[in-house]
C-alpha positions in Angstrom: -5.6 -9.9 -24.7 -8.1 -9.7 -21.8 -11.8 -10.3 -22.0 -14.1 -7.3 -22.4 -15.2 -7.2 -18.7 -11.6 -7.2 -17.4 -10.7 -4.5 -19.9 -13.6 -2.3 -18.8 -12.8 -3.0 -15.1 -9.2 -1.9 -15.6 -10.2 1.2 -17.6 -12.7 2.2 -14.9 -10.1 1.6 -12.2 -7.6 3.8 -14.1 -10.3 6.5 -14.4 -10.8 6.4 -10.6 -7.1 6.6 -10.1 -7.0 10.1 -11.7 -8.6 11.4 -8.5 -5.9 12.3 -6.0 -7.7 11.0 -2.9 -8.5 7.6 -4.4 -4.9 7.3 -5.8 -3.4 7.9 -2.4 -5.7 5.4 -0.7 -5.3 2.6 -3.3 -1.9 3.3 -4.8 -1.1 -0.4 -5.2 -4.3 -1.0 -7.2 -3.7 1.9 -9.4 -0.1 0.9 -10.2 -1.1 -2.7 -10.8 -3.8 -1.5 -13.2 -1.2 0.6 -15.0 1.1 -2.5 -15.3 -1.8 -4.5 -16.7 -2.6 -1.9 -19.3 1.0 -1.4 -20.4 1.8 -1.9 -24.0 4.6 -4.4 -23.4 5.0 -7.1 -26.0 7.5 -9.9 -26.5 9.7 -12.0 -24.2 12.5 -10.9 -22.0 10.8 -8.0 -20.2 13.0 -7.0 -17.2 10.7 -6.1 -14.3 11.7 -2.7 -12.9 9.9 0.4 -11.6 11.2 2.6 -14.5 8.8 0.8 -16.8 6.0 2.9 -15.3 7.7 6.3 -15.3 6.6 7.3 -11.8 7.6 10.6 -10.5 7.1 10.3 -6.7 9.4 8.2 -4.6 6.5 6.6 -2.7 5.0 5.5 -6.0 8.3 4.0 -7.1 8.6 2.2 -3.8 5.1 0.8 -4.2 5.8 -0.3 -7.8 9.0 -2.0 -6.7 7.1 -3.9 -4.0 4.5 -5.0 -6.6 7.2 -6.0 -9.1 9.0 -8.0 -6.5 5.8 -9.8 -5.8 5.4 -10.5 -9.5 9.0 -11.7 -9.7 8.2 -14.4 -7.2 5.3 -15.5 -9.4 6.7 -15.2 -12.9 10.4 -14.7 -12.6 12.8 -11.7 -12.9 12.7 -11.7 -16.7 9.2 -12.5 -18.1 7.2 -12.0 -21.2 4.7 -9.2 -21.5 1.6 -11.4 -21.3 2.7 -13.1 -18.0 3.4 -9.7 -16.5 -0.1 -8.4 -17.5 -1.8 -11.5 -16.2 0.1 -11.3 -12.9 -1.0 -7.7 -12.5 -4.7 -8.5 -13.3 -4.6 -11.4 -10.8 -3.3 -9.0 -8.2 -6.1 -6.5 -9.0 -8.8 -9.1 -8.7 -7.4 -10.5 -5.4 -7.1 -7.0 -3.9 -10.6 -6.0 -5.0 -12.0 -9.2 -3.5 -10.2 -8.5 -0.3 -11.7 -5.0 -0.1 -15.2 -6.3 -0.6 
């Protein structure tokens, strides 16, 4: 679905997110990368934090904020590809802002 460089970037970001310190500092990036790598196919995907199976309340709150941002871009019920592209777009914009 994504080109090879984007796929490698997301996998590297998810590897970094396994570290507790990095995850706490860049929780939104880690959750957006997880959304981008989700195996969601088809149309009619309802955007909700339970898609990610997050355990901590702060993670669910961050995911809800991200999904609300994506709802503004792609709508409340979207297809899997649009959701993934919105998440990748967020990751690229956030990384560009950090640089």
